[in-house]
N, C-alpha and C positions, 0 to 999 in steps of 0.2 A: 576750857572754854566750852560752853554748851552750844549745841547746834540749834538752828532756828526751830527745827521740829521739836526738840526737847524744851525749848523756851515756850513754844506755843502750847505744848502739852501741859506744862506747869501752870501757865496762865489760865488755861481752860479749867484745870482742876481747882484753882483758887478762886476764879471769878465767874466761871461759866462761859459757855460758847458764845452766847449773845454779846457779852462784854468784849470778848476777843474780836469778834466780827466788827463791832462798832469801832474798836481801835484800828483794825486793819483798814477800814473804810477811810478813817481820818489820815492814817499814815501812808496809805498807798492809793491815792485818788485815781491814778492811771489804771489800776486794776479795777476800781469801781466803774470806770468808764467802759470797761470791757463787757459789762452787762451781767456776768456770772462769776461768782467766786466759789471754788470747790475746795473743800478742806477735808483731809484725812487725818484723824486724830487717833493716836495709839492708845493702848490701855483698855479699850472696850471692844476689842474685836475689829475687824476690817470695815468700820463704819465710815461712810463718806457722806458729808453734808453739803448740800448745794444751796447757795444763797443768792438772792437778787443783788447784783452789784450796785444798783442804784439806791435801794432802800435798806438792804441788810436783812430783809425778811427771808425766813427759811422757805425754800422752794420744795425740797424733798430730801429725805435721808434714806440711804439704802446700804446693804452689805455688798462690798466689792468682791467678796468671796464668801465661802461658808462661814457661819458665825463662829466656829471654833478655829478658824485659820489664825495662826500667830506669826506669820512670816513678815508682817509689816506691809504697809501700802504707801505709795507715793502718788500724789496727784499734782496737777498743774493747771493753771488757767492762763490764757494769753489773749493778746489782741488779734483782731483780724488784720489781714494785710493792709487794708485801707486805713485802719486805725493806726497801725505801726508807721505807715507812710506819712500820715498826718502828723504824728509825733516827730518824725524825722524832719519834716518841713519846718515845724516849730523850732526845733533845735538848731537848724541851719539858717533860718530866717534872720536877716540882718548881717550875716557873716560875709556872704558874697552873692550878689543877685543872680549870677549865671547858674549857680548850683540850685538856688531856690526855684528858679524858673524851670529847670529840668525836672525837679521833683514835683512841682505843680502840674507840669504836663504829663508826668507819669501817672499822677493821681487821676487826672482827667481821662487818660486812656483806660485806667482800671475801671473807673466809673462807667465808661462806655463799653466795657467788656472787650477791650482791645489789648490783650496781653502782650502781643509782639511789640507794639510801640511803647508800652509801659516798660518792658524789659530793655528796649533800646535806650530809653531816657535814663533808666537806672544805671546802665552801663556807661553812658556819657557822664553821669553824675560821679561815678567812681573815678573816671579819668580826670575830671575837673578837680576833685578832692585831692587826688594824688599829685596833680600839678601844683596845688596850693599848699601841700604839706611842707611845713617848715617856713612858709612865707606868710600868707594871710591866715593860715591855720597852724596851730602847733602840731607837732608830729603825733602826739597821743590823741588829740581831738580828731585829727584827720583819720587816724586808724579806727577810732570808734565809729565815725561816720561810714567808712568803707565797710566795716563789719556789719553794721546795721543794713546798709544797702545790699550786701551779699545775702544776708538772711532774708530780706524781702525778695530778692531775685529767686532764691530757693523756694520760698513759700508760694510764689505765684507761678512757678514752673518755668522760669527762664532757662535757656540752654547755654 
């Protein structure tokens, strides 16, 4: 089974980088909303290409290391904490109102640059989800929500 990197490299070789970026924008709209897509493609040195996540247009291309470096590169793109929290709100919305309200309040706190209250709301959300695990939420779904909340807590600096 090929890795995602190997598949992307094959696709780029056969269709070109622009076609692969267009496909990624269609297949991963959440990444497109992040605003920037960064791709490292092997076979041509440690070249990194940066694309506008909204339009797919090339922003810049650069070497991540000396042009003769052959050790491979890995790149990643992600959502901001606010974008990730908005996605979690969408995933939880309609499941149980108490949890959605806690996440909404956490986002309001983040938007007001109040990290402490945002962290408190995320902590309360984790407790609510754990209480509903196996009841209103199946255990796997609850686990995914808890992991997402814990990643958010880490990214915004909760203690």
